[in-house]
C-alpha positions as CSV (number, residue, x, y, z in Angstrom):
1,M,-15.4,-24.9,-33.2
2,D,-18.5,-26.9,-33.7
3,G,-18.7,-30.6,-32.8
4,R,-18.2,-31.8,-36.4
5,K,-15.1,-29.7,-36.9
6,D,-13.7,-30.9,-33.5
7,D,-14.4,-34.5,-34.6
8,E,-12.7,-34.0,-37.9
9,R,-9.7,-32.4,-36.2
10,D,-9.4,-35.2,-33.7
11,A,-9.6,-37.8,-36.5
12,R,-6.8,-36.0,-38.4
13,I,-4.7,-35.8,-35.2
14,A,-5.3,-39.5,-34.4
15,E,-4.3,-40.5,-38.0
16,R,-1.1,-38.4,-37.8
17,A,-0.3,-39.7,-34.3
18,Y,-0.6,-43.3,-35.6
19,Q,1.8,-42.4,-38.5
20,L,4.3,-41.0,-36.0
21,W,4.0,-44.1,-33.8
22,E,4.7,-46.3,-36.8
23,E,7.6,-44.1,-38.0
24,D,9.1,-44.4,-34.5
25,G,9.0,-48.2,-34.6
26,R,5.7,-48.7,-32.7
27,P,7.1,-48.1,-29.2
28,E,5.0,-49.0,-26.2
29,G,3.8,-46.2,-23.8
30,L,4.3,-43.2,-26.0
31,A,0.8,-42.6,-27.2
32,E,0.5,-39.3,-25.4
33,E,3.8,-38.0,-26.9
34,H,2.7,-39.0,-30.4
35,W,-0.7,-37.4,-29.9
36,M,0.9,-34.1,-28.6
37,R,3.3,-34.1,-31.6
38,A,0.4,-34.6,-34.0
39,E,-1.6,-31.9,-32.2
40,R,1.3,-29.4,-32.5
41,E,1.5,-30.1,-36.2
42,S,-2.2,-29.6,-36.6
43,R,-2.0,-26.2,-34.8
44,D,0.9,-25.3,-37.1
45,V,-1.2,-26.2,-40.2
46,D,-4.1,-24.1,-38.8
47,A,-1.8,-21.2,-38.1
48,D,0.2,-21.1,-41.3
49,P,-0.7,-23.7,-43.9
50,A,2.1,-22.5,-46.2
51,E,4.8,-23.1,-43.6
52,A,3.5,-26.3,-41.9
53,I,3.9,-29.9,-42.6
54,A,0.8,-31.1,-44.4
55,F,-1.0,-34.3,-43.4
56,P,-0.6,-36.8,-46.2
57,D,-3.7,-38.5,-47.6
58,E,-1.8,-41.8,-47.9
59,P,0.5,-43.5,-45.5
């Protein structure tokens, strides 16, 4: 991947991780867990977009 695609992917993961954190009630100390969950979802989307959970455009 080029730098721009990496940046876009990281931004998408960060946004999803934030959404997961909010959905979980904004717990302290779980940033890495939320990031990893969002990263897994991103990989799923990249592997099979028809089967994966899409990233919503709006919260």
